[in-house]
LOSE-599101 format. One record per residue (C-alpha): residue number from 1; x, y, z. Coordinates in Angstrom, 3 decimals. Example, Ala and Ser with C-alpha at 12.3 -4.5 7.8 and 13.67 -1.06 7.14 Angstrom:
// LOSE-599101
[node 1, [12.300, -4.500, 7.800]],
[node 2, [13.670, -1.060, 7.140]],
This chain:
// LOSE-599101
[node 1, [156.682, 324.262, 57.788]],
[node 2, [156.443, 320.712, 57.596]],
[node 3, [152.485, 320.841, 57.116]],
[node 4, [153.313, 323.459, 54.333]],
[node 5, [155.599, 321.443, 52.806]],
[node 6, [153.397, 318.272, 52.792]],
[node 7, [150.523, 320.509, 51.471]],
[node 8, [152.926, 321.679, 48.518]],
[node 9, [153.677, 317.949, 47.746]],
[node 10, [150.183, 316.631, 47.491]],
[node 11, [148.252, 319.538, 46.309]],
[node 12, [151.216, 320.455, 43.328]],
[node 13, [149.589, 318.964, 40.165]],
[node 14, [151.360, 316.147, 38.505]],
[node 15, [152.692, 317.230, 35.142]],
[node 16, [155.681, 314.924, 35.058]],
[node 17, [156.813, 311.379, 35.302]],
[node 18, [159.288, 309.738, 36.917]],
[node 19, [160.897, 306.123, 35.786]],
[node 20, [158.567, 303.476, 36.083]],
[node 21, [155.523, 305.759, 36.562]],
[node 22, [153.569, 307.629, 34.434]],
[node 23, [150.220, 309.957, 33.891]],
[node 24, [148.580, 307.301, 31.831]],
[node 25, [149.469, 304.652, 34.128]],
[node 26, [151.236, 302.742, 31.661]],
[node 27, [155.150, 301.657, 32.159]],
[node 28, [157.978, 304.119, 31.221]],
[node 29, [159.967, 303.752, 29.054]],
[node 30, [157.691, 301.400, 26.700]],
[node 31, [157.642, 300.943, 22.676]],
[node 32, [154.964, 302.141, 20.510]],
[node 33, [155.094, 303.114, 17.014]],
[node 34, [153.885, 306.037, 14.538]],
[node 35, [150.124, 306.108, 13.381]],
[node 36, [150.646, 308.046, 10.393]],
[node 37, [153.391, 308.240, 7.421]],
[node 38, [153.974, 311.817, 8.809]],
[node 39, [154.996, 312.405, 12.343]],
[node 40, [156.755, 315.507, 13.545]],
[node 41, [159.261, 315.321, 16.515]],
[node 42, [159.244, 318.596, 18.334]],
[node 43, [161.867, 320.394, 20.676]],
[node 44, [159.127, 320.736, 23.418]],
[node 45, [155.638, 319.351, 24.333]],
[node 46, [153.492, 321.658, 22.397]],
[node 47, [152.736, 322.435, 18.686]],
[node 48, [154.354, 326.036, 18.843]],
[node 49, [157.883, 324.202, 19.328]],
[node 50, [160.047, 323.756, 16.442]],
[node 51, [160.647, 320.364, 14.519]],
[node 52, [163.613, 318.389, 15.194]],
[node 53, [162.780, 316.164, 12.334]],
[node 54, [159.855, 314.500, 10.474]],
[node 55, [159.053, 310.637, 10.682]],
[node 56, [158.077, 309.571, 7.173]],
[node 57, [157.410, 306.279, 8.000]],
[node 58, [154.018, 304.369, 9.571]],
[node 59, [154.756, 302.028, 12.212]],
[node 60, [158.271, 303.315, 12.964]],
[node 61, [159.443, 302.178, 16.345]],
[node 62, [159.772, 304.484, 19.040]],
[node 63, [160.408, 304.085, 22.763]],
[node 64, [158.428, 306.549, 25.109]],
[node 65, [160.740, 307.843, 27.805]],
[node 66, [158.015, 310.686, 29.207]],
[node 67, [154.983, 311.919, 29.378]],
[node 68, [153.686, 315.207, 29.732]],
[node 69, [149.673, 315.764, 29.303]],
[node 70, [148.887, 314.648, 25.786]],
[node 71, [152.611, 314.553, 24.847]],
[node 72, [155.035, 311.968, 24.340]],
[node 73, [158.695, 312.328, 24.876]],
[node 74, [160.078, 309.946, 22.664]],
[node 75, [163.797, 308.273, 21.528]],
[node 76, [164.360, 306.376, 18.191]],
[node 77, [166.969, 303.812, 17.447]],
[node 78, [169.322, 306.557, 16.507]],
[node 79, [168.913, 308.296, 19.687]],
[node 80, [166.841, 311.239, 18.424]],
[node 81, [164.829, 312.542, 21.541]],
[node 82, [161.958, 315.044, 21.261]],
[node 83, [158.227, 315.342, 21.617]],
[node 84, [155.172, 313.755, 19.829]],
[node 85, [151.277, 314.002, 20.219]],
[node 86, [149.572, 311.136, 21.554]],
[node 87, [147.559, 311.168, 18.346]],
[node 88, [150.346, 310.432, 16.473]],
[node 89, [151.409, 307.070, 18.396]],
[node 90, [149.742, 303.707, 18.602]],
[node 91, [150.595, 300.651, 21.111]],
[node 92, [151.154, 298.240, 18.096]],
[node 93, [154.783, 296.675, 18.114]],
[node 94, [157.130, 297.122, 15.929]],
[node 95, [161.149, 296.804, 15.426]],
[node 96, [163.711, 297.867, 13.117]],
[node 97, [166.344, 295.541, 12.265]],
[node 98, [169.500, 296.958, 13.708]],
[node 99, [172.162, 294.212, 13.651]],
[node 100, [175.652, 295.137, 14.426]],
[node 101, [176.798, 293.095, 11.348]],
[node 102, [176.794, 294.255, 7.680]],
[node 103, [175.151, 291.015, 6.613]],
[node 104, [171.270, 290.582, 6.164]],
[node 105, [169.766, 288.868, 9.529]],
[node 106, [168.522, 285.429, 8.878]],
[node 107, [164.710, 284.288, 9.717]],
[node 108, [164.088, 280.945, 10.964]],
[node 109, [160.997, 278.607, 11.068]],
[node 110, [161.525, 278.116, 14.569]],
[node 111, [164.633, 279.428, 17.475]],
[node 112, [167.519, 277.612, 16.412]],
[node 113, [165.547, 276.312, 13.205]],
[node 114, [166.162, 276.488, 9.493]],
[node 115, [166.837, 279.885, 7.747]],
[node 116, [163.694, 280.658, 5.676]],
[node 117, [165.181, 284.148, 4.345]],
[node 118, [166.890, 286.969, 5.054]],
[node 119, [166.280, 290.778, 6.045]],
[node 120, [168.903, 293.930, 5.535]],
[node 121, [169.428, 296.493, 8.400]],
[node 122, [166.754, 299.301, 8.788]],
[node 123, [163.767, 297.280, 7.473]],
[node 124, [160.439, 297.902, 10.049]],
[node 125, [159.101, 294.714, 11.265]],
[node 126, [155.972, 293.950, 13.026]],
[node 127, [156.767, 292.023, 16.229]],
[node 128, [153.593, 289.574, 16.943]],
[node 129, [155.591, 287.876, 20.105]],
[node 130, [158.830, 287.328, 22.088]],
[node 131, [160.598, 284.726, 24.211]],
[node 132, [163.564, 285.647, 26.073]],
[node 133, [166.143, 285.896, 22.934]],
[node 134, [164.070, 285.451, 19.844]],
[node 135, [160.655, 287.533, 18.592]],
[node 136, [158.436, 286.324, 16.107]],
[node 137, [157.927, 289.226, 13.413]],
[node 138, [156.190, 289.497, 10.059]],
[node 139, [157.941, 291.268, 7.241]],
[node 140, [155.871, 291.975, 4.098]],
[node 141, [154.329, 288.321, 3.667]],
[node 142, [156.929, 286.672, 5.481]],
[node 143, [157.193, 285.570, 8.846]],
[node 144, [159.508, 284.066, 11.473]],
[node 145, [161.995, 284.122, 14.239]],
[node 146, [164.927, 286.579, 14.745]],
[node 147, [167.233, 286.756, 17.792]],
[node 148, [166.279, 290.109, 19.875]],
[node 149, [169.721, 291.169, 19.633]],
[node 150, [169.101, 292.197, 16.077]],
[node 151, [165.965, 294.209, 16.593]],
[node 152, [165.536, 297.704, 18.042]],
[node 153, [162.090, 297.880, 19.764]],
[node 154, [162.241, 295.232, 22.420]],
[node 155, [163.785, 295.004, 25.744]],
[node 156, [166.529, 292.296, 26.475]],
[node 157, [164.502, 290.834, 29.315]],
[node 158, [161.131, 291.501, 27.867]],
[node 159, [158.890, 288.303, 27.174]],
[node 160, [155.152, 289.331, 25.644]],
[node 161, [152.245, 287.760, 23.653]],
[node 162, [152.990, 284.105, 24.642]],
[node 163, [150.416, 281.601, 24.255]],
[node 164, [149.745, 279.282, 27.407]],
[node 165, [150.375, 276.652, 25.646]],
[node 166, [154.021, 277.740, 24.662]],
[node 167, [155.388, 274.852, 26.801]],
[node 168, [154.068, 272.418, 24.250]],
[node 169, [155.183, 274.046, 21.168]],
[node 170, [158.674, 274.073, 22.416]],
[node 171, [158.965, 270.338, 23.217]],
[node 172, [157.517, 269.921, 19.514]],
[node 173, [160.179, 271.983, 18.333]],
[node 174, [162.541, 269.631, 20.233]],
[node 175, [161.307, 266.773, 18.675]],
[node 176, [161.678, 267.720, 14.908]],
């Protein structure tokens, strides 16, 4: 009996994923964005399943929380969960302004720096890099730093795309 159980475990095809493990070898959960202006979120992982909703924005940020062959189980900033085909998604990082306050969010020239401008809730921004508490974003032709707690599309402890000379940049920021 033990041999049969082990045989079933090793032979049974893997068509599901556990936390921190995926069919693609990429981390789960992770953030991605939509490739097109029209992406249908479905109840199940096949085209025959009904649509839950349609995302009408290219670069809309989504979190992948599961995988099944060519389908990705996603969640959006409002908590909608469903399946999208992988060809509708890309790995480029975007986030949505999701501040807990009604006032627009400040964009700064450096972390804890001078205000360059403001941006309102539900706007989608390109995320270029993130420090522990700050992300460098692009919105239309504006760029600057925003605190992570105002973004949906990055994890609290996530740090990425930091240049090797970031230490010197921080020193420079402190001097000016």
